[in-house]
N, CA, C and O of each residue as an XYZ file, in Angstrom:
288
protein
N      33.367      4.548     25.364
C      32.569      3.373     25.051
C      31.977      3.561     23.652
O      31.530      4.659     23.320
N      31.967      2.514     22.829
C      31.407      2.620     21.478
C      29.919      2.959     21.492
O      29.198      2.634     22.435
N      29.482      3.617     20.428
C      28.073      3.956     20.264
C      27.528      3.168     19.079
O      28.151      3.118     18.018
N      26.359      2.551     19.264
C      25.742      1.738     18.228
C      24.383      2.310     17.849
O      23.663      2.837     18.697
N      24.040      2.205     16.581
C      22.702      2.549     16.118
C      21.872      1.278     16.134
O      22.254      0.266     15.547
N      20.728      1.340     16.814
C      19.832      0.190     16.905
C      18.631      0.437     16.009
O      17.989      1.484     16.092
N      18.333     -0.525     15.156
C      17.178     -0.472     14.270
C      16.068     -1.311     14.872
O      16.287     -2.464     15.242
N      14.873     -0.738     14.972
C      13.708     -1.462     15.462
C      12.631     -1.425     14.392
O      12.296     -0.361     13.870
N      12.094     -2.585     14.070
C      11.008     -2.665     13.101
C       9.755     -3.096     13.839
O       9.646     -4.235     14.293
N       8.803     -2.165     13.956
C       7.557     -2.401     14.696
C       6.410     -1.651     14.032
O       6.582     -1.025     12.986
N       5.261     -1.723     14.642
C       4.090     -0.939     14.220
C       3.697     -1.179     12.761
O       3.456     -0.228     12.018
N       3.634     -2.412     12.364
C       3.158     -2.839     11.050
C       4.144     -2.605      9.917
O       4.411     -3.544      9.166
N       4.697     -1.422      9.749
C       5.632     -1.183      8.648
C       6.623     -0.072      8.959
O       7.215      0.484      8.034
N       6.825      0.268     10.215
C       7.655      1.427     10.558
C       9.030      1.030     11.077
O       9.160      0.112     11.888
N      10.057      1.734     10.600
C      11.425      1.586     11.102
C      11.735      2.758     12.030
O      11.380      3.902     11.749
N      12.403      2.451     13.138
C      12.869      3.466     14.075
C      14.316      3.146     14.422
O      14.710      1.980     14.409
N      15.119      4.174     14.734
C      16.476      3.949     15.212
C      16.700      4.740     16.494
O      16.010      5.720     16.774
N      17.692      4.282     17.268
C      18.154      5.012     18.445
C      19.648      4.768     18.567
O      20.186      3.850     17.948
N      20.320      5.592     19.366
C      21.749      5.454     19.611
C      21.950      4.905     21.022
O      21.293      5.344     21.965
N      22.869      3.933     21.160
C      23.124      3.290     22.448
C      24.628      3.130     22.645
O      25.337      2.697     21.737
N      25.107      3.482     23.835
C      26.497      3.230     24.192
C      26.582      1.871     24.873
O      25.850      1.599     25.824
N      27.480      1.018     24.380
C      27.667     -0.328     24.932
C      29.028     -0.847     24.491
O      29.659     -0.282     23.598
N      29.472     -1.922     25.122
C      30.769     -2.504     24.764
C      30.723     -3.255     23.445
O      31.710     -3.272     22.709
N      29.569     -3.889     23.128
C      29.423     -4.665     21.900
C      28.059     -4.394     21.277
O      27.159     -3.872     21.934
N      27.913     -4.754     20.005
C      26.623     -4.636     19.337
C      25.582     -5.517     20.024
O      24.435     -5.103     20.194
N      25.971     -6.718     20.418
C      25.055     -7.633     21.099
C      24.540     -7.013     22.395
O      23.344     -7.068     22.680
N      25.444     -6.423     23.182
C      25.031     -5.797     24.438
C      24.070     -4.637     24.169
O      23.083     -4.472     24.887
N      24.351     -3.837     23.143
C      23.490     -2.701     22.809
C      22.078     -3.170     22.467
O      21.099     -2.614     22.965
N      21.973     -4.188     21.620
C      20.657     -4.719     21.240
C      19.933     -5.277     22.467
O      18.749     -5.006     22.665
N      20.637     -6.050     23.285
C      20.012     -6.635     24.473
C      19.517     -5.567     25.440
O      18.429     -5.711     25.998
N      20.283     -4.501     25.652
C      19.862     -3.429     26.553
C      18.546     -2.813     26.106
O      17.653     -2.574     26.919
N      18.432     -2.560     24.809
C      17.218     -1.940     24.283
C      16.070     -2.948     24.243
O      14.962     -2.645     24.684
N      16.331     -4.136     23.719
C      15.284     -5.149     23.553
C      14.645     -5.517     24.893
O      13.436     -5.735     24.971
N      15.452     -5.583     25.933
C      14.954     -5.966     27.252
C      14.469     -4.776     28.074
O      14.077     -4.944     29.229
N      14.488     -3.573     27.495
C      13.992     -2.389     28.179
C      14.839     -1.963     29.368
O      14.321     -1.359     30.307
N      16.139     -2.266     29.345
C      17.012     -1.978     30.472
C      17.538     -0.545     30.474
O      18.071     -0.084     31.483
N      17.394      0.161     29.357
C      17.778      1.566     29.285
C      16.679      2.340     28.574
O      15.918      1.783     27.783
N      16.610      3.620     28.866
C      15.646      4.487     28.200
C      16.287      5.042     26.937
O      17.420      5.521     26.973
N      15.571      4.981     25.830
C      16.084      5.491     24.561
C      15.032      6.384     23.907
O      13.850      6.335     24.247
N      15.486      7.188     22.975
C      14.589      8.013     22.173
C      14.616      7.477     20.748
O      15.659      7.474     20.094
N      13.466      7.025     20.277
C      13.372      6.454     18.938
C      13.123      7.552     17.915
O      12.326      8.460     18.151
N      13.812      7.465     16.771
C      13.645      8.399     15.669
C      13.052      7.646     14.487
O      13.633      6.655     14.044
N      11.900      8.092     13.957
C      11.309      7.421     12.798
C      12.240      7.472     11.591
O      12.874      8.496     11.335
N      12.325      6.351     10.839
C      13.225      6.262      9.685
C      12.520      5.909      8.383
O      13.173      5.767      7.349
N      11.218      5.768      8.415
C      10.511      5.419      7.193
C       9.783      4.102      7.361
O       9.624      3.600      8.474
N       9.346      3.553      6.251
C       8.566      2.322      6.286
C       9.193      1.239      5.424
O       9.916      1.523      4.470
N       8.900     -0.013      5.780
C       9.382     -1.180      5.047
C       8.423     -2.323      5.351
O       7.832     -2.355      6.430
N       8.259     -3.254      4.429
C       7.401     -4.403      4.688
C       8.167     -5.485      5.439
O       9.299     -5.815      5.087
N       7.536     -6.035      6.478
C       8.104     -7.132      7.246
C       6.987     -7.774      8.042
O       5.867     -7.265      8.061
N       7.282     -8.899      8.706
C       6.243     -9.668      9.362
C       6.243     -9.626     10.879
O       5.223     -9.961     11.483
N       7.332     -9.231     11.528
C       7.384     -9.322     12.984
C       8.310     -8.257     13.562
O       9.036     -7.585     12.829
N       8.276     -8.112     14.877
C       9.159     -7.168     15.552
C      10.587     -7.688     15.507
O      10.830     -8.873     15.734
N      11.530     -6.803     15.214
C      12.932     -7.197     15.094
C      13.801     -6.030     15.512
O      13.505     -4.885     15.170
N      14.878     -6.301     16.253
C      15.855     -5.280     16.603
C      17.243     -5.794     16.281
O      17.553     -6.965     16.499
N      18.090     -4.891     15.750
C      19.468     -5.251     15.454
C      20.327     -4.002     15.512
O      19.829     -2.890     15.334
N      21.623     -4.184     15.763
C      22.572     -3.077     15.666
C      22.976     -2.978     14.204
O      23.248     -3.992     13.562
N      23.015     -1.740     13.670
C      23.342     -1.556     12.255
C      24.532     -0.627     12.093
O      24.828      0.196     12.960
N      25.210     -0.780     10.955
C      26.333      0.095     10.637
C      25.847      1.291      9.824
O      24.645      1.446      9.612
N      26.757      2.126      9.375
C      26.408      3.344      8.635
C      25.679      3.055      7.326
O      24.996      3.931      6.796
N      25.815      1.832      6.797
C      25.139      1.446      5.561
C      23.797      0.761      5.822
O      23.135      0.322      4.881
N      23.390      0.664      7.096
C      22.119      0.032      7.433
C      22.180     -1.479      7.500
O      21.141     -2.136      7.562
N      23.388     -2.049      7.489
C      23.559     -3.500      7.545
C      23.735     -3.957      8.988
O      24.313     -3.240      9.805
N      23.230     -5.166      9.304
C      23.404     -5.730     10.642
C      24.884     -5.830     11.006
O      25.705     -6.195     10.165
N      25.227     -5.511     12.246
C      26.581     -5.691     12.754
C      26.679     -7.088     13.342
O      25.868     -7.462     14.189
N      27.645     -7.850     12.910
C      27.898     -9.206     13.395
C      26.718    -10.147     13.202
O      26.714    -11.237     13.773
N      25.716     -9.762     12.416
C      24.568    -10.628     12.173
C      23.746    -10.915     13.414
O      22.981    -11.879     13.434
N      23.888    -10.088     14.464
C      23.160    -10.325     15.704
C      21.860     -9.531     15.712
O      21.870     -8.317     15.506
N      20.764    -10.200     15.944
C      19.456     -9.532     16.016
C      18.604    -10.247     17.057
O      18.848    -11.408     17.386
N      17.597     -9.535     17.572
C      16.636    -10.116     18.506
C      15.262    -10.004     17.886
O      14.968     -9.047     17.170
N      14.434    -10.970     18.159
C      13.081    -10.966     17.619
C      13.020    -11.763     16.334
O      13.922    -12.536     16.014
N      11.938    -11.559     15.605
C      11.708    -12.291     14.369
C      11.744    -11.351     13.189
O      11.713    -10.130     13.343
N      11.809    -11.932     12.016
C      11.664    -11.098     10.830
C      12.735    -11.235      9.832
O      12.702    -10.572      8.795
C-alpha cells in the first residue's frame, strides 16, 4: 500500500508531518483529519497562515492532487 506524508498546519504557526499508508492521497488525508488512525506528528518548523489545514504532500512539499482538508 502506498505511503503518504501528511502536512498539518496548526498551533498558530507550526507545521507538523506524519506518514500514513492508504490507497490514495485523499484517503490518507481523510483518515488523519477525521482521527480514524493514530499517527505520530513530527515538527517541521514554522510558517504564517490563518487556519488549520491538512494535505498530502510530495517530496518537494507540494500538495498531491490539490486535495486538502480545512482552511488556509
